[in-house]
C-alpha positions as CSV (number, residue, x, y, z in Angstrom):
1,M,105.4,73.1,68.8
2,V,107.2,71.9,72.0
3,C,111.0,74.3,72.4
4,G,113.3,75.5,74.8
5,P,116.9,75.9,75.7
6,D,117.2,72.6,77.4
7,D,116.5,69.3,75.4
8,F,115.7,67.1,78.4
9,L,112.6,69.2,79.3
10,V,111.7,69.6,75.8
11,G,112.3,66.2,75.3
12,R,110.2,64.9,78.3
13,A,107.6,67.8,77.6
14,G,107.5,66.3,73.8
15,R,106.6,63.3,74.9
16,E,103.7,63.5,76.9
17,R,102.5,65.4,74.4
18,F,103.2,62.4,71.9
19,D,101.3,60.0,74.0
20,A,98.5,62.2,74.3
21,L,98.1,62.9,70.8
22,V,98.3,59.1,70.2
23,A,95.3,58.5,72.7
24,E,93.4,61.3,71.2
25,S,93.7,60.1,67.9
26,Q,93.8,56.3,69.2
27,A,96.7,55.8,66.6
28,D,97.6,52.2,66.4
29,E,101.2,51.3,65.7
30,F,101.2,51.9,61.8
31,A,99.8,55.6,62.1
32,R,102.6,56.8,64.2
33,D,106.1,57.8,62.7
34,V,108.9,59.5,65.1
35,I,111.8,61.1,62.9
36,S,114.9,62.5,63.8
37,G,115.5,65.9,64.2
38,F,119.3,65.8,64.8
39,A,121.2,66.8,62.3
40,A,125.1,67.6,62.5
41,N,125.5,69.2,58.4
42,V,123.1,70.8,56.6
43,G,123.0,67.3,54.4
44,E,121.3,66.3,57.4
45,V,118.5,68.4,57.7
46,E,117.8,67.6,54.1
47,S,117.1,64.0,54.8
48,A,115.7,64.5,58.2
49,I,112.7,67.1,56.5
50,N,112.6,64.8,53.3
51,R,111.6,61.7,56.0
52,F,109.2,63.9,57.9
53,R,107.3,64.8,54.3
54,E,107.1,61.4,53.6
55,A,105.8,60.4,56.8
56,V,103.1,63.5,56.8
57,Q,102.2,62.8,53.3
58,T,101.5,58.6,53.7
59,V,97.9,58.4,53.8
60,S,96.8,55.8,56.9
61,M,96.2,51.9,56.0
62,F,93.2,51.9,57.6
63,G,91.8,55.5,57.0
64,G,92.4,57.0,60.7
65,K,94.1,60.3,62.0
66,R,98.1,59.7,61.5
67,V,100.4,61.5,64.4
68,V,103.6,62.7,63.3
69,W,106.8,63.6,65.6
70,L,109.6,65.3,64.3
71,K,112.0,65.1,67.3
72,D,114.8,66.2,68.8
73,V,115.5,68.8,66.4
74,N,118.6,70.8,66.5
75,F,118.6,72.9,63.3
76,L,117.1,75.8,64.4
77,A,119.6,76.5,67.1
78,D,121.9,79.6,66.4
79,S,124.9,77.5,65.0
80,V,126.6,76.8,62.0
81,T,124.5,74.3,60.7
82,G,121.5,76.9,61.8
83,R,123.1,79.9,60.4
84,A,123.5,78.0,57.0
85,D,121.6,79.3,53.9
86,S,120.9,76.3,52.5
87,T,119.4,75.5,56.0
88,L,117.4,78.3,56.2
89,K,116.3,77.3,52.7
90,L,115.0,74.2,54.3
91,V,113.1,75.5,57.1
92,E,111.1,77.8,54.5
93,D,110.1,74.4,52.7
94,L,109.6,72.7,56.0
95,Q,107.4,75.8,56.5
96,A,105.3,75.5,53.3
97,L,105.0,71.8,54.1
98,L,103.1,72.1,57.4
99,E,100.6,74.8,55.7
100,T,99.4,72.1,53.4
101,V,98.8,69.4,56.4
102,N,94.9,68.7,57.0
103,P,95.4,68.2,60.8
104,A,91.8,66.3,60.4
105,E,94.0,63.7,59.2
106,V,97.6,64.3,60.2
107,A,98.6,65.2,64.0
108,V,102.1,67.3,64.2
109,L,104.7,67.5,66.8
110,V,107.9,69.5,66.4
111,T,110.4,69.2,69.4
112,A,113.4,71.7,69.4
113,A,115.9,71.9,71.4
114,P,118.0,74.9,71.5
115,I,116.1,77.8,69.5
116,D,116.8,80.9,67.8
117,R,113.7,82.7,68.4
118,R,114.9,85.3,66.3
119,R,114.1,83.4,63.0
120,A,111.2,83.5,61.1
121,F,110.0,79.9,61.5
122,P,110.1,80.0,65.6
123,K,107.8,83.2,64.8
124,W,105.1,81.9,62.4
125,C,104.9,78.2,64.5
126,E,104.0,80.6,67.6
127,K,101.5,82.3,65.7
128,H,100.1,78.7,63.9
129,S,100.3,76.0,66.3
130,D,99.7,74.7,70.0
131,F,102.9,76.4,71.0
132,L,105.0,75.6,74.5
133,L,107.9,77.6,75.1
134,I,109.8,74.8,78.1
135,G,112.2,76.3,80.4
136,G,112.1,80.2,79.5
137,D,115.0,81.9,77.8
138,G,118.2,81.1,78.4
139,D,119.3,84.4,80.2
140,R,117.1,83.3,82.9
141,A,118.2,80.3,82.9
142,G,118.7,80.4,87.2
143,E,114.5,81.0,87.6
144,A,113.9,78.2,84.8
145,L,115.7,75.9,86.9
146,A,114.4,77.1,90.3
147,G,110.9,76.8,88.4
148,V,112.1,72.7,87.3
149,A,113.0,72.1,90.6
150,L,110.0,73.4,92.9
151,A,107.1,72.0,90.0
152,E,109.0,68.5,90.1
153,A,108.6,68.8,94.1
154,K,105.1,69.7,93.7
155,R,104.5,66.9,91.1
156,L,105.9,64.1,93.7
157,G,104.0,65.9,96.8
158,A,106.7,67.9,98.3
159,K,108.0,70.9,99.0
160,F,111.3,72.9,99.6
161,A,112.2,74.4,102.3
162,P,113.4,78.0,102.2
163,G,117.2,77.8,101.4
164,A,117.0,74.4,100.2
165,T,116.0,75.1,96.2
166,E,118.8,77.5,96.1
167,L,121.6,75.1,98.1
168,L,120.3,72.5,95.3
169,L,120.7,74.3,92.0
170,A,124.4,75.8,93.6
171,K,125.4,72.1,94.1
172,V,123.6,70.3,91.1
173,G,124.7,73.8,88.4
174,Q,123.2,73.9,84.7
175,N,122.4,70.1,84.7
176,T,118.6,70.0,84.5
177,R,118.3,65.4,83.9
178,L,120.5,65.5,87.2
179,L,118.2,68.4,89.0
180,V,115.1,66.1,88.3
181,E,116.4,63.0,89.5
182,E,117.8,64.4,93.0
183,V,114.1,66.1,93.3
184,S,112.8,62.8,92.7
185,K,115.8,61.4,95.5
186,L,115.2,64.1,98.2
187,A,111.4,63.7,97.8
188,L,111.3,60.1,98.2
189,Y,114.1,60.9,101.0
190,A,111.6,63.2,102.9
191,G,108.8,61.1,102.3
192,E,105.1,61.8,101.0
193,G,103.7,65.3,101.6
194,S,106.7,66.4,103.6
195,T,109.7,69.1,103.5
196,I,112.8,69.0,101.6
197,E,115.0,70.9,104.2
198,E,118.3,72.5,103.1
199,A,119.6,69.8,105.8
200,H,118.8,66.7,103.1
201,V,120.4,68.7,100.3
202,A,123.6,69.1,102.1
203,E,123.7,65.5,103.0
204,L,122.3,63.9,99.8
205,T,123.3,65.7,96.7
206,P,126.7,65.5,95.7
207,N,128.6,68.4,94.6
208,V,128.7,68.5,90.8
209,A,128.5,72.5,89.7
210,E,131.3,74.0,92.1
211,G,133.3,71.5,93.0
212,D,134.8,72.8,95.7
213,F,132.5,71.6,98.7
214,F,135.1,69.4,100.0
215,E,134.9,68.6,103.7
216,T,138.1,70.3,104.2
217,A,137.0,73.2,102.5
218,E,133.7,73.6,104.6
219,A,135.8,72.7,107.9
220,F,139.2,75.2,107.1
221,F,136.7,78.1,106.1
222,A,134.6,77.5,109.3
223,G,138.0,78.2,111.2
224,D,137.8,75.0,112.7
225,L,141.3,73.7,113.2
226,K,140.5,70.2,114.6
227,W,137.8,69.8,112.1
228,T,140.4,70.5,109.3
229,L,143.1,68.2,110.1
230,A,140.6,65.4,110.6
231,A,139.2,66.2,107.2
232,L,142.2,66.0,105.7
233,H,143.1,62.7,107.7
234,R,140.1,61.2,106.0
235,H,140.9,62.3,102.3
236,F,144.4,60.9,102.3
237,F,143.5,58.0,104.0
238,S,141.1,57.3,101.1
239,G,143.9,57.9,98.8
240,G,143.6,60.9,97.9
241,D,145.4,64.1,96.4
242,A,146.8,67.5,97.2
243,R,145.9,69.5,94.2
244,P,142.3,68.7,94.2
245,V,142.2,70.1,98.2
246,I,144.1,73.1,97.2
247,S,142.3,73.5,94.2
248,A,139.0,73.7,96.3
249,L,140.6,76.1,98.9
250,Q,142.2,78.6,96.6
251,N,138.3,78.7,95.1
252,R,136.6,79.5,98.0
253,N,139.0,81.8,98.8
254,R,139.3,84.0,95.7
255,I,135.4,84.0,96.0
256,L,135.7,85.1,99.7
257,I,138.4,87.7,99.0
258,Q,136.2,90.1,96.3
259,V,133.2,89.2,99.1
260,R,135.2,91.2,101.5
261,A,136.3,93.8,99.2
262,L,132.5,94.6,98.6
263,L,132.1,94.3,102.0
264,D,134.9,97.1,103.1
265,S,134.1,99.3,100.6
266,G,130.2,99.9,101.9
267,D,129.0,98.1,98.7
268,A,128.0,95.4,99.7
269,K,126.4,93.9,103.0
270,L,125.1,90.5,103.9
271,G,121.5,89.4,104.4
272,P,119.2,86.6,105.0
273,R,119.1,86.1,101.2
274,G,123.0,85.8,100.8
275,L,125.2,88.8,99.8
276,D,123.0,92.0,99.1
277,G,124.2,94.7,96.8
278,L,125.9,92.0,94.4
279,Q,124.1,93.5,91.3
280,K,124.9,96.8,92.1
281,G,128.9,95.7,92.3
282,A,128.6,94.2,89.1
283,A,127.6,97.6,87.4
284,S,130.5,99.5,89.0
285,Y,133.4,96.6,88.6
286,G,132.1,94.1,86.1
287,A,133.7,95.5,83.4
288,R,137.2,94.8,85.0
289,F,136.2,91.2,84.1
290,G,135.8,91.9,80.6
291,E,133.9,89.0,78.0
292,A,134.7,86.7,81.0
293,L,131.5,88.4,83.3
294,A,128.9,85.7,81.8
295,E,130.9,82.9,82.5
296,K,130.4,80.8,86.1
297,T,134.2,80.8,87.5
298,A,135.6,81.0,90.8
299,Y,137.7,83.8,89.6
300,N,134.3,86.1,89.4
301,L,132.0,86.6,91.8
302,F,129.6,88.6,89.6
303,S,129.1,85.2,88.0
304,Q,128.0,83.5,91.4
305,N,124.3,82.9,93.1
306,A,124.3,85.8,95.6
307,W,122.4,83.2,98.0
308,Y,125.1,81.1,97.5
309,V,127.6,83.6,97.9
310,G,126.3,84.5,100.9
311,K,126.1,80.9,102.3
312,L,129.7,80.7,102.2
313,A,130.5,84.2,103.8
314,N,128.1,82.8,106.6
315,A,129.6,79.5,107.1
316,G,131.9,81.0,109.4
317,R,133.6,84.1,110.8
318,L,134.4,85.8,107.5
319,P,138.5,86.5,107.5
320,T,140.1,90.1,107.2
321,L,141.3,90.8,103.9
322,R,144.8,90.7,105.2
323,R,144.4,86.8,106.0
324,L,142.5,86.0,102.4
325,I,145.5,87.2,101.3
326,D,147.9,85.5,103.2
327,N,145.8,82.5,102.6
328,Q,146.1,82.7,99.0
329,R,150.0,82.8,99.5
330,E,149.7,79.8,101.5
331,F,148.3,77.6,99.2
332,L,150.3,78.9,96.6
333,N,153.2,78.4,98.5
334,A,151.9,74.5,99.5
335,F,151.7,73.8,95.9
336,E,154.7,74.4,95.2
337,E,156.2,72.2,98.4
338,I,154.5,69.1,97.2
339,V,155.8,69.1,93.9
340,R,159.3,69.3,96.0
341,R,157.8,66.6,98.6
342,P,155.4,64.6,96.4
343,S,155.4,62.0,99.4
344,E,154.7,64.0,102.1
345,Q,151.6,65.5,100.8
346,E,149.5,65.2,103.4
347,E,152.4,67.1,106.0
348,V,152.9,69.7,104.1
349,L,148.6,70.5,104.0
350,R,148.6,70.0,107.4
351,D,151.8,72.4,108.3
352,M,149.6,74.8,105.9
353,A,146.4,74.6,107.9
354,V,147.8,75.2,111.3
355,R,150.1,78.4,110.1
356,C,146.3,79.5,108.6
357,L,143.8,78.3,111.3
358,S,146.6,79.4,114.0
359,A,147.2,83.3,113.2
């Protein structure tokens, strides 16, 4: 049984285990069965389990050991289909079927993602199978993804420099498949046996997760007016629009307003590992975000990675709270202005940048 919250990791580990079982049993193509366990409704759950039953009960043509893989199971999750009474009864039937399988005749592999480990069937599998949980529990996804990146780098003969892993996760987000591909690319760029530096990640990895790594935002919050104006010119020269730039500036500014408020109140401080005191601040002020506390959003400082937030705040001299609030007003005014002057978007943002950075 191979399971976990991430279908990509589970699927990759399942493929490795299936290939190993085939090699161990020397099963030819007629002694292997791969059954899809992906089901959109109860009827498809029943169909998948019936196909699986036929596969494990089929006698090998040449008397050898068979290998059966129930792949991509999704009806063990805490979902509408997974919670249905009919599905739960079918899962009981699946467990009863597995109890009758003779492992000397049939090797059975089940891969499932996501999975609700509170249910009876996963608990039974933990006790009665070679059980492998990939990626940890969902509430520790950040740690699990960091582990994936480090393990993938080690497999490729590379390692991460301090800060490089955190920056990679901040850029890629929760996309495990992209994370693995990015580690492979970075390891190849760094060279076998070399270290993946933070500068490599900054230069080569796309900004998929946050969407606010625009060059203009980097230049603006570094307080560099000349760089900001040049970045704006490049953005509009290539046919860019003003709205994503304003959005990037607003998102970064919102976070920095909250950081500055915590710093000024003494509830947090900037350290080498990012914003120290983020968890303490969440305990004191998190309730003000209501049910949105767990959402990763620029409106909510406490949903951010502490290292990433510290990176943003340390990118340049952190402005005063008054300046940050004035920035937010300027961004709003610029948005209203480009609605009135849609053909002069670059001029509007250039004027805005001059007012903010010359103050």
